[in-house]
C-alpha positions as CSV (number, residue, x, y, z in Angstrom):
1,M,-20.7,1.3,-24.7
2,G,-21.2,-1.0,-21.7
3,F,-19.5,-4.1,-20.6
4,T,-19.9,-6.9,-23.3
5,V,-19.5,-10.7,-23.3
6,L,-16.0,-10.3,-24.7
7,D,-15.0,-8.1,-21.8
8,Y,-16.3,-10.7,-19.3
9,V,-14.4,-13.4,-21.1
10,I,-11.2,-11.3,-20.9
11,V,-11.7,-10.8,-17.2
12,G,-12.4,-14.5,-16.7
13,V,-9.3,-15.6,-18.6
14,Y,-7.2,-13.2,-16.6
15,L,-8.5,-14.4,-13.3
16,V,-8.0,-18.1,-14.1
17,G,-4.7,-17.5,-15.9
18,V,-3.0,-15.5,-13.2
19,T,-4.1,-18.1,-10.5
20,L,-2.7,-21.1,-12.5
21,A,0.5,-19.2,-13.4
22,G,1.1,-18.2,-9.8
23,I,0.7,-21.8,-8.6
24,R,3.0,-23.2,-11.3
25,I,5.8,-20.6,-10.8
26,A,5.9,-21.1,-7.0
27,G,6.7,-24.8,-7.1
28,K,6.9,-26.7,-3.7
29,Q,7.9,-25.2,-0.4
30,Q,10.1,-27.2,2.0
31,S,9.8,-24.9,5.0
32,S,8.2,-21.7,6.3
33,R,11.3,-19.8,5.1
34,D,10.5,-21.0,1.6
35,Y,6.9,-20.2,1.9
36,F,7.1,-16.7,3.5
37,L,10.5,-15.5,2.2
38,G,10.9,-17.4,-1.1
39,G,13.9,-19.1,0.3
40,K,15.7,-15.7,0.2
41,E,16.4,-16.4,-3.4
42,M,14.2,-13.9,-5.3
43,S,15.5,-11.6,-8.0
44,W,15.9,-7.9,-7.0
45,W,14.0,-6.6,-10.1
46,A,11.1,-8.9,-9.4
47,V,10.9,-7.8,-5.8
48,G,11.1,-4.1,-6.9
49,F,8.2,-4.4,-9.3
50,S,6.3,-6.5,-6.7
51,I,6.6,-3.7,-4.2
52,V,5.2,-1.3,-6.7
53,A,2.2,-3.6,-7.4
54,S,1.7,-4.2,-3.7
55,E,1.4,-0.5,-2.8
56,T,-0.7,0.3,-5.8
57,S,-4.3,-0.5,-4.8
58,T,-7.4,0.1,-6.8
59,L,-7.8,3.3,-4.8
60,T,-4.6,4.6,-6.5
61,F,-5.8,3.4,-9.9
62,I,-9.1,5.3,-9.5
63,S,-8.5,8.1,-7.0
64,I,-5.3,9.6,-8.3
65,P,-6.7,10.5,-11.8
66,G,-9.8,11.9,-9.9
67,L,-7.5,14.0,-7.7
68,A,-5.8,15.7,-10.7
69,Y,-9.2,16.1,-12.3
70,T,-10.5,18.3,-9.4
71,S,-7.2,20.0,-8.5
72,N,-3.6,19.9,-9.9
73,L,-0.3,18.0,-9.5
74,H,0.5,19.0,-5.9
75,F,0.3,15.3,-5.0
76,L,3.7,14.8,-6.6
77,Q,5.2,16.7,-3.7
78,L,4.2,13.7,-1.6
79,A,5.7,11.3,-4.2
80,I,9.0,13.1,-4.0
81,G,8.9,12.5,-0.2
82,Y,8.2,8.9,-1.0
83,F,11.4,8.7,-3.0
84,I,13.5,10.3,-0.2
85,G,11.9,7.9,2.3
86,R,12.8,4.8,0.3
87,L,16.4,6.1,0.0
88,L,16.6,6.5,3.8
89,V,15.2,3.0,4.3
90,S,17.8,1.5,2.0
91,V,20.6,3.3,4.0
92,L,19.3,2.9,7.6
93,F,17.0,-0.1,7.8
94,I,18.1,-2.7,5.2
95,P,21.7,-3.0,6.5
96,A,20.4,-3.6,10.0
97,Y,17.9,-6.2,8.7
98,Y,20.5,-8.2,6.8
99,A,23.0,-8.0,9.6
100,G,20.6,-10.0,11.7
101,D,19.2,-12.4,9.1
102,L,15.7,-11.4,10.1
103,E,12.5,-13.3,9.3
104,T,10.1,-10.3,9.7
105,A,10.3,-6.6,10.3
106,Y,9.5,-7.2,14.0
107,D,12.3,-9.7,14.4
108,F,14.6,-6.7,14.6
109,I,12.6,-5.3,17.6
110,G,12.8,-8.8,19.2
111,K,16.6,-8.9,18.8
112,R,17.0,-5.3,20.1
113,F,14.4,-5.1,22.8
114,G,13.2,-8.6,23.6
115,M,10.5,-11.0,22.5
116,P,7.5,-9.3,24.3
117,L,8.0,-6.1,22.4
118,R,8.4,-8.0,19.1
119,Q,5.1,-9.7,19.7
120,F,3.4,-6.4,20.7
121,T,4.6,-4.5,17.6
122,S,3.6,-7.5,15.4
123,S,0.2,-7.5,17.0
124,V,-0.2,-3.8,16.3
125,F,0.7,-4.4,12.7
126,I,-1.8,-7.3,12.5
127,V,-4.7,-5.2,13.9
128,T,-3.8,-2.3,11.6
129,R,-3.4,-4.4,8.5
130,V,-6.7,-6.3,9.0
131,L,-8.7,-3.1,9.3
132,A,-7.0,-1.4,6.5
133,S,-7.1,-4.4,4.1
134,G,-10.7,-5.2,4.8
135,V,-11.6,-1.6,4.0
136,R,-9.4,-1.5,0.9
137,L,-10.9,-4.7,-0.4
138,F,-14.4,-3.3,-0.1
139,A,-13.3,-0.1,-1.7
140,T,-11.9,-2.1,-4.6
141,A,-15.3,-3.6,-5.2
142,I,-16.8,-0.2,-5.8
143,P,-15.3,0.6,-9.2
144,V,-15.7,-3.0,-10.3
145,H,-19.4,-2.7,-9.3
146,L,-19.7,0.5,-11.2
147,I,-18.0,-0.8,-14.3
148,T,-19.5,-4.3,-14.6
149,G,-22.9,-3.8,-12.8
150,L,-22.2,-6.8,-10.5
151,D,-23.3,-6.6,-6.9
152,Y,-20.6,-5.9,-4.2
153,V,-20.5,-9.5,-2.9
154,P,-19.7,-11.1,-6.2
155,C,-17.1,-8.4,-6.9
156,I,-15.4,-9.1,-3.5
157,L,-15.5,-12.8,-4.1
158,L,-14.0,-12.4,-7.6
159,I,-11.0,-10.6,-6.2
160,G,-10.7,-12.4,-3.0
161,V,-11.1,-16.1,-3.9
162,F,-8.8,-16.2,-6.9
163,T,-6.1,-14.2,-5.0
164,L,-6.4,-16.5,-2.0
165,I,-5.9,-19.6,-4.1
166,Y,-2.5,-18.7,-5.5
167,T,-1.4,-17.0,-2.3
168,Y,-2.3,-20.1,-0.3
169,L,-0.7,-22.6,-2.7
170,G,2.3,-20.6,-3.9
171,G,3.5,-18.5,-0.9
172,L,5.6,-15.4,-1.4
173,K,7.1,-16.6,-4.7
174,A,3.7,-16.8,-6.3
175,V,2.7,-13.4,-4.8
176,V,5.9,-11.7,-6.2
177,A,5.7,-13.3,-9.6
178,M,2.0,-12.4,-10.0
179,D,2.6,-8.9,-8.7
180,V,5.0,-8.3,-11.6
181,V,2.5,-9.6,-14.1
182,Q,-0.3,-7.6,-12.6
183,M,1.7,-4.4,-12.5
184,F,2.1,-4.5,-16.3
185,I,-1.6,-5.4,-16.8
186,Y,-3.0,-2.5,-14.8
187,L,-0.5,-0.1,-16.4
188,G,-1.4,-1.4,-19.8
189,G,-5.0,-0.7,-19.2
190,A,-4.3,2.8,-18.0
191,V,-2.0,3.5,-21.0
192,A,-4.7,2.2,-23.4
193,S,-7.2,4.6,-21.8
194,M,-4.9,7.6,-22.2
195,I,-4.1,6.8,-25.9
196,L,-7.9,6.6,-26.6
197,I,-8.5,9.9,-24.8
198,L,-5.8,11.7,-26.7
199,G,-7.0,10.2,-30.0
200,H,-10.5,11.4,-29.3
201,L,-9.5,15.0,-28.6
202,P,-9.4,17.1,-31.8
203,N,-5.9,18.6,-31.0
204,G,-4.6,15.8,-28.8
205,W,-2.2,16.9,-26.1
206,A,-2.7,20.5,-27.0
207,D,-6.3,20.3,-25.8
208,V,-5.1,18.8,-22.5
209,V,-2.8,21.8,-22.0
210,R,-5.5,24.3,-23.0
211,Y,-8.1,22.9,-20.5
212,A,-5.5,22.6,-17.8
213,T,-4.5,26.3,-18.1
214,Q,-7.8,27.9,-19.0
215,G,-9.0,30.9,-17.0
216,G,-5.6,31.6,-15.5
217,A,-5.5,28.2,-13.7
218,N,-2.5,26.0,-13.8
219,K,-3.4,22.4,-13.2
220,F,0.2,21.4,-14.1
221,Q,1.4,23.1,-10.9
222,V,3.5,20.7,-8.8
223,I,4.9,23.0,-6.0
224,N,2.4,24.5,-3.6
225,P,4.0,27.8,-2.4
226,N,1.1,28.5,0.0
227,W,2.3,28.2,3.6
228,G,-1.0,29.4,5.2
229,G,-1.7,32.4,7.4
230,N,-0.5,30.8,10.6
231,F,1.1,27.6,12.0
232,L,-2.2,25.9,12.6
233,T,-3.5,26.7,9.1
234,F,-0.2,25.4,7.7
235,L,-0.6,22.0,9.6
236,T,-4.2,21.6,8.4
237,A,-3.6,22.6,4.7
238,P,-3.3,19.6,2.4
239,Y,-0.4,19.1,0.1
240,T,1.9,21.9,1.1
241,L,5.6,21.6,0.0
242,A,6.9,20.9,3.5
243,G,3.9,18.7,4.5
244,G,4.1,16.7,1.3
245,M,7.8,16.1,1.3
246,L,8.2,15.5,5.1
247,G,5.0,13.6,5.3
248,G,5.9,11.4,2.3
249,T,9.3,10.8,3.7
250,F,8.2,9.7,7.1
251,L,5.2,7.8,5.8
252,T,7.5,5.8,3.5
253,M,10.0,5.1,6.2
254,A,7.2,3.6,8.2
255,S,5.5,1.6,5.4
256,H,8.8,0.4,3.8
257,G,10.8,0.1,6.9
258,T,8.4,-1.2,9.6
259,D,5.4,-2.7,7.8
260,Q,5.6,-6.4,7.2
261,L,3.5,-6.0,4.0
262,L,6.5,-4.5,2.2
263,V,9.4,-5.5,4.4
264,Q,8.6,-9.2,3.7
265,R,9.6,-8.8,0.1
266,L,12.8,-6.9,0.9
267,L,13.8,-9.8,3.3
268,G,13.3,-12.3,0.4
269,C,16.2,-11.0,-1.6
270,K,19.5,-13.0,-1.8
271,K,21.6,-10.3,-0.2
272,R,21.5,-6.7,1.2
273,W,22.6,-5.1,-2.1
274,D,19.8,-6.8,-4.0
275,S,17.3,-5.6,-1.4
276,Q,18.6,-2.0,-1.7
277,R,18.4,-2.2,-5.5
278,A,14.9,-3.5,-5.4
279,L,13.8,-0.6,-3.2
280,M,15.4,2.1,-5.4
281,L,13.8,0.6,-8.5
282,D,10.5,0.9,-6.6
283,A,11.4,4.5,-5.6
284,A,12.1,5.6,-9.2
285,F,9.1,3.8,-10.7
286,I,6.6,4.9,-8.1
287,V,7.2,8.6,-8.8
288,L,6.8,8.0,-12.5
289,Q,3.7,6.0,-11.9
290,F,2.0,8.7,-9.8
291,A,2.9,11.3,-12.4
292,F,1.3,9.2,-15.1
293,F,-1.9,8.7,-13.2
294,L,-2.1,12.4,-12.4
295,V,-1.6,13.3,-16.1
296,L,-4.3,10.7,-16.9
297,G,-6.6,12.8,-14.7
298,L,-5.8,15.9,-16.7
299,C,-6.5,14.0,-19.9
300,L,-9.9,13.1,-18.5
301,F,-10.5,16.7,-17.6
302,A,-10.0,17.8,-21.2
303,F,-12.1,14.8,-22.5
304,Y,-15.1,16.0,-20.4
305,G,-14.6,19.7,-21.4
306,G,-13.4,20.9,-18.0
307,V,-16.7,20.5,-16.2
308,S,-16.9,19.4,-12.6
309,F,-17.7,15.9,-11.6
310,Q,-21.0,17.1,-10.2
311,Q,-22.0,18.4,-13.6
312,L,-21.3,14.9,-14.9
313,G,-23.9,13.5,-12.4
314,L,-21.3,11.9,-10.2
315,K,-21.1,11.8,-6.4
316,S,-17.3,11.9,-6.2
317,S,-14.2,12.4,-8.3
318,D,-13.4,8.7,-7.8
319,E,-16.2,7.8,-10.2
320,I,-14.8,9.8,-13.2
321,F,-12.4,7.1,-14.5
322,P,-15.0,4.3,-14.1
323,K,-17.5,6.4,-16.0
324,F,-15.1,6.8,-18.8
325,I,-14.4,3.1,-18.9
326,V,-18.0,2.1,-19.0
327,E,-19.2,4.7,-21.6
328,N,-16.2,5.1,-23.9
329,L,-13.9,2.2,-24.1
330,P,-14.5,-0.2,-27.0
331,S,-15.4,-3.9,-26.4
332,G,-12.3,-5.8,-25.3
333,V,-10.4,-2.7,-24.1
334,A,-12.9,-2.3,-21.3
335,G,-12.2,-5.9,-20.3
336,L,-8.5,-5.1,-20.3
337,V,-8.9,-2.1,-18.1
338,V,-11.1,-4.0,-15.6
339,A,-8.5,-6.7,-15.5
340,G,-6.1,-3.9,-14.6
341,V,-8.4,-2.8,-11.8
342,L,-8.5,-6.4,-10.5
343,A,-4.7,-6.7,-11.0
344,S,-4.0,-3.7,-8.8
345,A,-6.5,-5.0,-6.2
346,M,-5.1,-8.6,-6.2
347,G,-1.5,-7.4,-5.9
348,T,-2.4,-5.5,-2.7
349,L,-4.6,-8.2,-1.3
350,S,-2.2,-11.1,-1.8
351,S,0.5,-9.0,-0.1
352,S,-1.8,-8.4,2.9
353,I,-2.7,-12.0,3.3
354,S,0.9,-13.2,3.0
355,S,2.2,-10.5,5.4
356,L,-0.5,-11.2,8.0
357,A,0.1,-15.0,7.9
358,S,3.9,-14.6,8.1
359,S,3.7,-12.2,11.0
360,T,1.2,-14.4,12.8
361,Y,3.3,-17.5,12.3
362,L,6.9,-16.2,12.6
363,D,6.4,-13.5,15.3
364,L,3.6,-15.1,17.4
365,F,3.0,-18.8,16.9
366,K,6.5,-20.0,16.2
367,R,7.7,-18.4,19.5
368,T,5.4,-20.7,21.5
369,P,6.5,-24.2,22.7
370,R,4.3,-25.9,20.2
371,G,5.6,-23.8,17.3
372,R,9.3,-24.5,18.1
373,A,8.7,-28.2,18.1
374,L,7.4,-28.4,14.4
375,S,9.2,-30.1,11.6
376,E,9.8,-28.3,8.3
377,K,6.9,-30.1,6.7
378,Q,4.6,-29.1,9.6
379,E,5.8,-25.5,9.4
380,V,4.5,-25.3,5.8
381,V,1.2,-26.8,6.9
382,W,0.7,-24.2,9.7
383,S,1.9,-21.4,7.4
384,K,-0.8,-22.3,4.8
385,L,-3.4,-22.6,7.5
386,F,-2.7,-19.0,8.7
387,T,-2.8,-17.9,5.1
388,L,-6.2,-19.5,4.6
389,L,-7.4,-18.1,7.9
390,W,-6.5,-14.5,7.1
391,G,-7.7,-14.7,3.5
392,V,-11.1,-15.9,4.6
393,L,-11.3,-13.2,7.4
394,L,-10.4,-10.4,5.0
395,I,-12.9,-11.5,2.4
396,G,-15.6,-12.0,5.0
397,G,-14.8,-8.7,6.7
398,A,-15.0,-6.8,3.4
399,M,-18.5,-8.2,2.9
400,L,-19.7,-6.6,6.1
401,F,-19.4,-3.2,4.5
402,R,-22.4,-2.0,2.4
403,D,-21.5,1.5,1.5
404,T,-18.7,4.0,2.0
405,R,-20.7,5.9,4.6
406,N,-20.2,3.1,7.0
407,P,-18.4,4.6,10.0
408,V,-16.3,1.5,10.4
409,V,-14.6,2.5,7.1
410,E,-13.5,5.8,8.6
411,L,-12.4,4.1,11.8
412,G,-10.3,1.5,9.9
413,L,-8.5,4.2,7.9
414,K,-7.8,6.3,11.0
415,I,-6.4,3.3,12.9
416,A,-4.2,2.5,9.9
417,S,-2.8,6.1,9.9
418,F,-2.0,6.5,13.5
419,T,0.0,3.3,14.1
420,Y,2.7,4.0,11.6
421,G,4.3,6.8,13.6
422,G,4.6,4.8,16.8
423,L,6.1,1.8,15.0
424,L,8.6,4.0,13.1
425,G,9.6,5.7,16.3
426,T,10.2,2.4,18.0
427,F,12.4,1.2,15.2
428,F,14.4,4.5,15.4
429,L,14.8,3.9,19.2
430,G,16.4,0.6,18.4
431,L,18.5,1.8,15.5
432,L,19.8,5.1,16.7
433,F,19.6,5.2,20.5
434,R,21.7,2.6,22.3
435,R,20.7,3.9,25.8
436,T,17.0,2.8,25.4
437,D,15.8,-0.6,26.6
438,Q,12.6,-2.6,26.2
439,R,10.7,-0.7,28.8
440,D,11.7,2.7,27.3
441,A,10.7,1.6,23.8
442,A,7.4,0.2,25.0
443,V,6.6,3.5,26.9
444,G,7.5,5.5,23.8
445,L,5.4,3.4,21.5
446,V,2.3,3.7,23.8
447,A,2.8,7.4,24.1
448,G,3.1,7.7,20.3
449,L,-0.2,5.8,19.8
450,I,-2.0,7.9,22.5
451,A,-0.7,11.1,20.8
452,M,-2.1,10.0,17.5
453,I,-5.5,9.3,19.0
454,L,-5.6,12.8,20.3
455,V,-4.4,14.3,17.0
456,L,-7.1,12.3,15.1
457,T,-9.9,13.1,17.5
458,R,-9.1,16.6,18.7
459,T,-7.5,18.3,15.7
460,R,-7.8,18.8,11.9
461,I,-4.1,18.3,11.2
462,D,-3.6,17.0,7.7
463,F,-2.8,13.3,7.3
464,T,0.7,14.1,5.8
465,W,1.9,15.1,9.3
466,H,0.5,12.2,11.2
467,T,3.4,9.8,10.9
468,L,6.0,12.5,11.7
469,I,4.1,13.5,14.9
470,G,3.6,9.9,16.1
471,C,7.3,9.1,15.4
472,T,8.6,12.3,17.2
473,V,6.5,11.7,20.3
474,T,7.7,8.0,20.5
475,I,11.3,9.0,20.2
476,I,11.1,11.8,22.7
477,V,9.2,9.9,25.4
478,G,11.4,6.8,24.8
479,N,14.5,8.8,25.4
480,L,13.0,10.6,28.4
481,A,12.1,7.2,29.9
482,S,15.7,6.0,29.4
483,L,17.0,8.8,31.7
484,R,15.9,6.7,34.7
485,H,18.9,4.3,34.2
486,R,22.4,4.4,33.1
487,R,23.5,2.7,29.9
488,P,26.5,3.3,27.6
489,V,25.8,5.9,25.0
């Protein structure tokens, strides 16, 4: 059916509306604490939904239905691990964070191991987040380009500039408020698509079941009982039960316990219990959300008669949902779904910009003599300058990419995957092992990063194991290093 004038109007109204609303809701900030932590006064339910929106990028919106289209529901094993990981973060990490009245995730490292390691771990986060966010912003432009026909640069600017405006002016309050709105917009677009698909199928849901189980196949299968022929095969096989659940658990402990992108929101709650409730709301919702997007993929499979994406003339399964949007959604609904694509992208991008700026200012700049001498008003000015800087850099960096075959894309994603294990292991050294000191933790972190470089360059071990391996190496080496001195256990 194509993208009509009405669809463009809907997208334009959404972009302008969400920007103005974010600025209005945020109000004025009196200090960097207001700007980056919302004055620690944010509602737990808003923070919970904000975390959902922050971790739901356009890659999730597009790729998860495509994954179910080509395979089954094995990805839910990973989502179950996500739930367990969030539960462990709420029990292990959040009490420690609120006991110290922390400003960032890496503030804990500073209080436990000293300022140099806090600044180093913060720098590792910054490098990782810049590469991952630049790649993700470019990847977001791909489905927008496919749906609207706009070139990549205008797509990136549409997403980036409007997001930067409300993030720059409104701080974390604006980011959280708009995340909540954007979450319901992208889910609304996805629900509208599923309703239209089921309405188009002659027998509705019965046709989905028929195509998902035809020829003896079972695309509804969640548990993967295949353990492989040997240990190496087991480690390289994607979405096994142990790999999915263990991988999801450790990946979530790293992302929600050590990554400033998400920890920043948890630290913005009024008290510890609010933060824990927010995280458990996110835990329950994210499993349901992944299940919904996977089922949407099965609905698309039935809609296209069970043919492969190659038979549809597509290059990858990620293009299936955009193809459906362009060709089958009526005028107006297509605009709503594209607004949903933009919403998922803007929620993730605004979180990246805010977390980069907060980590740069609070962990690095504020610790310098110049940073310590600032008034509260000057703190806000510098906080906004760092927000503007990172917003411009992320938008500019995304524009350097021209296609998904660019090797920098692959490099950025690999770097994003290997740092999580080392960071998580360092936090565990601080939380669980009293014997370790700053030098032990630093040695462990470096060993974990080196181990992950070797895993990524010399093996084909599946990504679900990466965080666990990096974390384990960091903990073991850190504890071995601590044997050189005597400390109370």
